[in-house]
Structure formats: structure tokens, C-alpha cells
C-alpha positions as CSV (number, residue, x, y, z in Angstrom):
1,M,-0.1,-0.1,0.0
2,G,1.3,3.4,-0.7
3,F,1.8,6.2,1.1
4,L,-1.1,8.2,-0.5
5,N,-3.4,5.1,0.2
6,E,-2.2,4.9,4.0
7,T,-3.0,8.3,4.3
8,A,-6.3,8.1,3.2
9,K,-7.0,4.9,5.0
10,A,-5.9,6.9,8.5
11,L,-8.4,9.7,7.2
12,G,-11.1,7.0,6.8
13,I,-11.4,7.5,3.1
14,E,-11.3,4.0,1.6
15,Q,-13.6,4.2,-1.0
16,G,-12.5,4.2,-4.9
17,I,-8.5,4.8,-3.9
18,T,-7.2,1.1,-5.0
19,N,-7.3,1.7,-8.7
20,Q,-5.7,5.1,-9.1
21,S,-2.3,5.8,-10.2
22,F,-0.1,8.9,-9.1
23,C,3.1,10.5,-10.6
24,Y,5.5,12.1,-8.5
25,I,8.1,14.1,-11.1
26,S,11.5,15.7,-10.5
27,P,12.9,16.4,-14.0
28,D,16.7,16.2,-12.6
29,N,16.2,13.5,-10.9
30,G,13.7,11.3,-11.6
31,I,9.7,10.1,-11.3
32,V,8.1,8.1,-8.3
33,V,4.7,6.2,-9.9
34,E,2.3,4.8,-7.5
35,G,-0.4,2.5,-8.9
36,Y,1.9,0.9,-11.4
37,K,1.3,-2.9,-12.7
38,K,4.4,-3.7,-14.6
39,V,7.2,-2.6,-16.8
40,Y,5.8,-2.6,-20.4
41,E,9.0,-1.6,-22.0
42,L,12.4,-0.7,-20.7
43,S,15.9,1.2,-22.0
44,I,18.2,3.5,-20.9
45,A,16.2,6.6,-22.7
46,R,12.4,4.9,-22.6
47,I,10.7,2.8,-20.1
48,V,6.9,2.3,-20.5
49,L,4.8,1.5,-17.4
50,L,1.1,-0.3,-17.4
51,L,-0.7,0.9,-14.7
52,I,-3.3,-0.5,-12.4
53,D,-6.3,1.5,-13.9
54,G,-5.2,-0.1,-17.6
55,R,-3.4,3.2,-19.0
56,R,0.2,3.4,-19.7
57,I,2.5,5.9,-19.0
58,E,5.8,6.6,-20.9
59,I,9.0,8.2,-19.5
60,L,11.8,9.2,-21.8
61,G,15.1,10.7,-20.7
62,N,18.8,9.7,-20.0
63,N,20.2,7.1,-18.2
64,L,17.2,5.9,-16.8
65,T,17.1,3.1,-14.1
66,I,14.4,1.3,-12.3
67,K,14.3,0.9,-8.4
68,E,11.1,-0.8,-7.2
69,L,10.1,0.6,-3.8
70,S,7.2,-1.6,-2.7
71,H,4.2,-3.2,-4.1
72,R,2.7,-1.1,-6.8
73,E,5.2,1.6,-6.1
74,I,8.2,2.2,-8.5
75,S,10.9,4.9,-8.5
76,I,12.4,6.0,-12.0
77,L,15.7,7.5,-11.4
78,G,17.7,9.8,-14.2
79,S,17.4,12.8,-16.3
80,I,13.3,12.9,-17.0
81,S,12.6,14.9,-20.4
82,T,9.0,14.1,-21.1
83,V,6.1,12.1,-19.4
84,N,3.1,10.8,-21.6
85,F,0.1,8.9,-21.5
86,V,0.1,6.4,-24.4
């Protein structure tokens, strides 16, 4: 369970939060995605993630590397140039 889900649960907000995805972007450092299902495509310049809601998110940049934080949360480190839903 991600940070936002834990916070929502602590506040008593449990309805409708299980199938959402959230992105936190720092262009110089990387991106954290909550609610990903699997890595769809992987290279040092392009990473595509399948989200739990069925959408795909494409991250473009330089020297991209993946570090999984926890179940359904992933961190991608590197210099991010573009983030798109595809």
C-alpha cells in the first residue's frame, strides 16, 4: 500500500482509492509512480509502465534506471525529459 493510500485510510477515506495511479516528477532526479502493474518496455532512454487502471505511461530521458520501492510503487531515476500517457 502506498503512502497516499495509507494516509487516506488513516483519514477514513477508503472508497475508490485502490485503482488510481499517482506520479511525482522531479525532472533532474526522476519520477515515482504509485499504482503501476508492470514494466511494459525498458531501455536507458525510454520506460513504459502499465498502470493498474489500464493506461500506459511513457517516461523519456537519459540514463533511466528502475528501483522498485514497494508493491505497486516504482521509482525511476535519471534525467527526465518527457512524461506521456500513451
